[in-house]
C-alpha distance (Angstrom), angle and dihedral (degrees) to the residues before:
residue distance angle dihedral
X1 . . .
X2 3.79 . .
X3 3.78 118.8 .
X4 3.83 91.1 -155.2
X5 3.72 110.0 117.1
X6 3.86 119.2 -146.1
X7 3.72 116.0 -101.1
X8 3.78 111.6 -109.0
X9 3.82 116.1 -126.1
X10 3.82 116.2 -104.1
X11 3.82 127.1 -129.7
X12 3.76 129.4 -170.8
X13 3.84 117.0 -153.5
X14 3.77 123.4 -175.2
X15 3.81 122.8 -157.8
X16 3.82 88.5 27.0
X17 3.76 102.2 146.9
X18 3.82 94.1 91.3
X19 3.81 145.1 -15.9
X20 3.76 122.6 24.5
X21 3.85 92.4 -12.1
X22 3.81 92.7 57.1
X23 3.80 91.2 46.1
X24 3.79 91.3 49.5
X25 3.77 89.3 53.3
X26 3.79 91.4 46.2
X27 3.84 92.8 50.9
X28 3.83 91.8 47.9
X29 3.81 90.7 48.9
X30 3.77 90.0 53.0
X31 3.81 88.8 52.4
X32 3.75 92.6 56.0
X33 3.79 103.9 -93.1
X34 3.73 127.6 141.9
X35 3.73 111.7 -135.5
X36 3.77 143.5 -134.9
X37 3.79 106.7 -173.2
X38 3.77 129.9 -177.9
X39 3.80 140.6 -175.7
X40 3.79 134.7 148.0
X41 3.83 97.5 -115.0
X42 3.85 132.0 81.4
X43 3.79 90.7 -122.6
X44 3.80 86.3 77.6
X45 3.82 88.9 82.3
X46 3.80 91.4 58.7
X47 3.76 91.6 48.0
X48 3.77 92.1 49.1
X49 3.78 91.7 52.5
X50 3.81 91.6 54.6
X51 3.82 91.0 49.0
X52 3.78 93.3 61.0
X53 3.79 94.6 69.7
X54 3.86 94.7 95.1
X55 3.83 92.8 59.9
X56 3.77 87.7 -92.3
X57 3.80 119.7 152.6
X58 3.81 105.0 -130.8
X59 3.79 126.9 -169.2
X60 3.82 115.9 -174.4
X61 3.80 119.9 -157.2
X62 3.81 115.9 -171.3
X63 3.79 105.4 -152.2
X64 3.81 137.7 147.3
X65 3.82 102.1 -124.7
X66 3.77 91.0 -170.3
X67 3.78 86.1 79.6
X68 3.79 130.5 63.5
X69 3.85 88.2 -127.0
X70 3.78 92.2 56.3
X71 3.79 92.0 49.2
X72 3.81 90.1 49.1
X73 3.84 90.2 51.1
X74 3.79 90.8 54.6
X75 3.82 94.8 44.8
X76 3.81 89.7 50.4
X77 3.86 89.0 51.1
X78 3.81 89.7 53.7
X79 3.81 91.8 49.0
X80 3.87 91.6 47.6
X81 3.83 90.7 60.2
X82 3.79 90.4 62.1
X83 3.82 89.6 -150.7
X84 3.75 132.8 119.4
X85 3.80 115.6 -99.5
X86 3.77 109.6 -127.2
X87 3.75 100.5 175.8
X88 3.81 127.2 28.9
X89 3.89 111.8 -172.1
X90 3.79 109.1 -174.2
X91 3.76 99.0 -167.2
X92 3.82 107.6 137.3
X93 3.77 112.1 120.6
X94 3.81 145.5 143.3
X95 3.80 139.2 -163.9
X96 3.79 141.3 -163.3
X97 3.74 117.9 -153.4
X98 3.82 125.3 -152.1
X99 3.75 140.8 70.5
X100 3.78 112.5 -32.3
X101 3.78 94.1 -126.7
X102 3.79 92.8 51.9
X103 3.80 97.0 50.6
X104 3.78 113.3 91.3
X105 3.81 114.9 -112.3
X106 3.83 90.9 -123.0
X107 3.85 89.4 60.0
X108 3.74 92.7 52.1
X109 3.80 93.4 45.8
X110 3.81 89.9 49.0
X111 3.82 88.8 54.7
X112 3.81 91.9 50.1
X113 3.81 91.9 46.4
X114 3.78 93.8 52.8
X115 3.77 102.1 35.0
X116 3.79 99.3 37.8
X117 3.81 113.7 13.4
X118 3.79 96.8 45.3
X119 3.80 90.4 49.1
X120 3.74 91.4 53.5
X121 3.76 93.3 44.6
X122 3.77 94.1 49.1
X123 3.81 92.8 44.7
X124 3.81 90.9 50.3
X125 3.81 91.2 49.4
X126 3.82 102.4 41.7
X127 3.80 107.2 28.6
X128 3.78 94.6 70.6
X129 3.76 91.5 65.0
X130 3.82 92.1 50.8
X131 3.78 91.1 49.3
X132 3.79 93.3 47.3
X133 3.83 88.6 52.8
X134 3.76 92.2 46.0
X135 3.80 98.3 -125.1
X136 3.75 147.3 66.3
X137 3.81 145.8 113.3
X138 3.80 124.0 -117.1
X139 3.77 125.3 -166.0
X140 3.83 121.3 -168.2
X141 3.76 116.4 -171.1
X142 3.80 110.4 -136.9
X143 3.82 122.2 154.9
X144 3.80 142.4 -128.9
X145 3.80 82.0 -105.5
X146 3.85 85.4 74.9
X147 3.78 89.6 69.5
X148 3.82 97.7 70.6
X149 3.82 139.7 12.6
X150 3.81 111.3 -71.6
X151 3.81 114.8 -143.6
X152 3.80 115.9 -168.9
X153 3.82 91.4 30.5
X154 3.73 97.3 37.0
X155 3.84 98.6 154.4
X156 3.85 92.1 47.2
X157 3.76 93.1 50.7
X158 3.76 91.4 46.2
X159 3.80 91.3 52.1
X160 3.81 89.7 52.5
X161 3.81 90.5 50.8
X162 3.83 87.4 52.9
X163 3.79 91.3 50.4
X164 3.85 92.8 51.0
X165 3.75 91.7 49.2
X166 3.81 93.3 44.5
X167 3.79 92.3 49.6
X168 3.80 93.4 50.4
X169 3.82 92.4 44.5
X170 3.85 97.1 51.2
X171 3.83 90.8 40.9
X172 3.85 86.8 61.9
X173 3.80 92.9 47.0
X174 3.83 91.5 49.6
X175 3.83 97.2 43.2
X176 3.80 94.3 112.9
X177 3.80 97.2 41.7
X178 3.77 102.5 75.8
X179 3.80 89.7 -111.8
X180 3.80 117.8 114.6
X181 3.81 127.4 -162.9
X182 3.80 121.0 -154.5
X183 3.79 125.0 -170.4
X184 3.85 115.5 -145.6
X185 3.79 115.3 -148.7
X186 3.74 109.8 -174.9
X187 3.80 122.5 180.0
X188 3.76 122.3 -142.4
X189 3.79 106.6 -34.1
X190 3.76 134.0 -167.3
X191 3.80 99.2 -106.3
X192 3.79 137.3 109.9
X193 3.82 90.0 -87.7
X194 3.73 96.4 107.5
X195 3.78 95.9 46.3
X196 3.81 91.4 48.9
X197 3.79 92.5 46.1
X198 3.83 93.5 48.1
X199 3.83 89.5 -119.6
X200 3.81 101.5 122.7
X201 3.81 90.4 107.2
X202 3.83 94.1 62.9
X203 3.76 133.3 90.9
X204 3.77 91.2 -109.0
X205 3.79 91.6 46.9
X206 3.80 91.5 54.1
X207 3.80 98.2 41.6
X208 3.77 131.1 90.1
X209 3.78 117.6 -73.3
X210 3.75 139.6 -160.7
X211 3.80 122.9 -102.2
X212 3.81 109.7 -102.6
X213 3.83 90.5 -140.5
X214 3.81 89.8 57.4
X215 3.80 90.7 47.9
X216 3.84 90.8 50.2
X217 3.80 93.7 46.2
X218 3.79 93.0 51.9
X219 3.85 91.0 42.4
X220 3.82 92.7 53.4
X221 3.78 93.5 44.7
X222 3.81 90.0 51.9
X223 3.82 91.7 44.0
X224 3.81 94.4 52.3
X225 3.80 90.5 45.7
X226 3.79 88.1 54.9
X227 3.82 95.5 -120.2
X228 3.80 119.6 170.6
X229 3.81 93.4 -128.9
X230 3.79 142.0 -7.5
X231 3.79 119.9 -147.4
X232 3.81 114.2 -164.3
X233 3.75 115.6 -177.1
X234 3.78 145.5 132.4
X235 3.78 124.0 -95.1
X236 3.83 90.5 -99.8
X237 3.77 92.6 49.7
X238 3.79 89.8 49.4
X239 3.78 88.5 54.6
X240 3.78 91.5 50.0
X241 3.80 91.2 50.5
X242 3.81 91.8 48.0
X243 3.86 89.2 52.5
X244 3.75 90.7 46.7
X245 3.80 91.5 55.0
X246 3.77 91.7 65.1
X247 3.83 101.9 33.0
X248 3.78 126.1 92.5
X249 3.77 115.9 -108.4
X250 3.81 94.0 -102.7
X251 3.79 90.9 56.3
X252 3.79 91.6 44.5
X253 3.86 90.3 54.5
X254 3.83 91.2 49.0
X255 3.78 92.6 49.4
X256 3.82 93.4 46.7
X257 3.82 90.8 46.0
X258 3.83 90.4 56.4
X259 3.79 87.6 67.3
X260 3.81 101.6 37.2
X261 3.81 102.9 41.6
X262 3.89 112.7 102.8
X263 3.80 111.3 -103.5
X264 3.81 94.7 -147.1
């Protein structure tokens, strides 16, 4: 009998220090994946330590993916492992709530750099290896905010629309390669998102939210099944999305704004 143990599959999860990203990493660890996790905060080290309890090998890379240097640091870390990447979960993101004209330009550009530019950079750098090998699963975290105009966090909602379109487009391009691309569209989720985005004092910030562990579980199940997208949302959010599907854009924007406009 051979003593050689099978090599565990490897997953990369961005934005993994908390929230949906941490739960994605946790779910993948429980399914037998080794992990490369990244975020731009020191708390990542604590998260990585907790993820190792399932016998998972975990490497943490603290990097600011909103910069080209941060993306390069992460890509180099992947290459240094000299292992095939089986799952690529591009989850890192940020938002800034408020009226567009009141939000500093630097804040909006930082949102675009992290949500959009880093996703494109990492996809361009890491997808070729998956395609060359003929297999892999990619998850791109969009949002139900992508489904309609998003007043009071206009740039954030627009980046999520980009991510949904991008995921669906490259999924089509890669359909004969063995690599699948899944878009994740969570609704309001119980994470630090609303505090960080200064959106606590909004209807959506004060309403009920989905459990991030549930969101991650459904996301990973859909990802591994090769689904095109996974929508995870409460009954109320499902009703809003159904209404948005038949409303004109002007009405969609008004409906969305009723939840995202500050209440103060």
